[in-house]
Steps between C-alpha positions, in 0.01 A plus 500: 500500500670780690352560832317845512493524118207678328391169359477338836305799627256469213455122555400569863202690370371190322469307811412781754160577609381855549640494850371756762627632830230629735598762754262590778553791736327535842479793742622416837278752676177363354335163539134566394331604177426857624454804291827649642683181418388509136583869460845432655560209252398729203744770616771234536423372146553848351835536687645155423388509132660845448818363657514182279438701182768750594769256606443273199462775237628359166503133638373268224232305687404184337131585544548848368379827635637654826527160643294337789232715654354478852134517574264430783412137526282296765587134524289213620629571853343846481823678570514808288846556341674618185597242231693506183565240241835483332445297189864438424450213259843388371677809648594399854685831533173674520401287806820594690484857389167552665615322823792725505287809474279380781788437722634850439153665543419331826841616668318815619151355532496299821117472478503287182497120519568340163450151384614365152383171349592360156202326347723222354786478750351610831725660752754646263697677766560181702588314189750746395676515838469127577847472639434758759172387640454398872490131575142515600396576134604151396345338809153638445517476121405747221121456539523630868708805382220672326441845655824468693731707275453890492660808403495770764720812538704412200601146625368154491331374818401152581233386747630218718268206554323444829501187719234334276674596166156506345411672155509878544196688362536842358291658774714338775814593317387873502404482868852383585669763286300756680502378861744224547827640370699244712408231253613712210869475396679731269710285262809714413667231286187434297443871450866527372452220268176645353668836458798349319260316270319831421840665425590213257190522288521880481851467346543626151533147356123447548426780237566544132471828295423403145412693186144477372320631198150644541250718311570858598168542688577203714859607556372843616256322732755287682733798529251634754382165626794249482296270734272414215771312318459203727124494427556526131769216512270288724217530233742417226628195663140390581381530131802441278474123498135526377595743230806314363311202359260716307733754371860402416619847418473811711465828289604824648244757383658728256266791598642499842821687586718249696781606722767351710532544878617301793330367813618322824344155521506261791739214393218241490266721297782570246578135472136401447460761226826391330391140499167570359628701201770248430250250369584373154155586380547872594594713211474873420449691189466869421 
């Protein structure tokens, strides 16, 4: 099988869980759950969501819509912050696209402390930039690196371990980031590696413009809301295997006016759709 082929992309979906990247944003100037803190978080959420939607306009997010959205969240540690969930599923490009947007957004926002954590893989930034990590990362182990990798000022920062090299809690990590900057090292090579990864996944080879046929009302709808195509495709993929065993032929309703149009799909979404309709049980008649 050719590496990077549409078939290989589709097969990845069969064995990939609904993977999710969590991104948490903390404000450096606040450390208590005050009213002012919550209001500042709400204001930041409006700003960052508008930025992401504006910069990624037309991007075919796997989860559909305008992409990941930040909202106020309070964790078990009682640290109010913003959180978004990027449900990228089989489309790893979505994960790196949102990371790239966060890197860019924080360049002019020195008060934002950002942590990312892949539910399945953990510290995705450290994994991607493994060959550029300081030697102490291997020495203390991956478990002790939790809460040590942050995005700040558009770059990746690492919190160096203390003498005891013990597990670093979230609250302690935030205290260090706010007060003990001497223990925080900006990682230029790691940042460069992450930016190069983002650039690669935003290359045109990760997208595919394909013709589609739709009832005219649906075509008119997605002309104004192209982000809904990913939602429609996702629902189709979730239900098609339940429908096929019960109905071997798909009939295009004659009373509907069907028209051709084109749409830009993410490579993974397109491959999944193609593999689903290529079933030998799938037939059409008019």
